[in-house]
C-alpha positions, 0 to 999 in steps of 0.5 A: 883584104883590109887594104891596110898596106899597098900591094908593094908594101905588103910584098916587102913586109912578107919578104922581110918576115921570111928573112927573119924566120930563116935567120931564127931557124938557122940560129935554132939549128945551131943550138943557140938558146936564150937563158937568164941567171936567176940570182937577180930575181926573188925566186920562191917569193910570191905576193899572194894578195891582190893589191899592187904593193910588195909586202915586207912579210912576203905576202903571208897575210 
């Protein structure tokens, strides 16, 4: 044991984790899904060079 948390804090954090897992499991069973619209992104345009700037010519150099 690395003793980063006291035994009491460790138990509280495990209980909180269990509650989060239970919540996410129930949401998953209800069919909830995370999704985004692609309209705001530059789909299909990739900057293939190694520098961090964005090229005006879509990285075709």
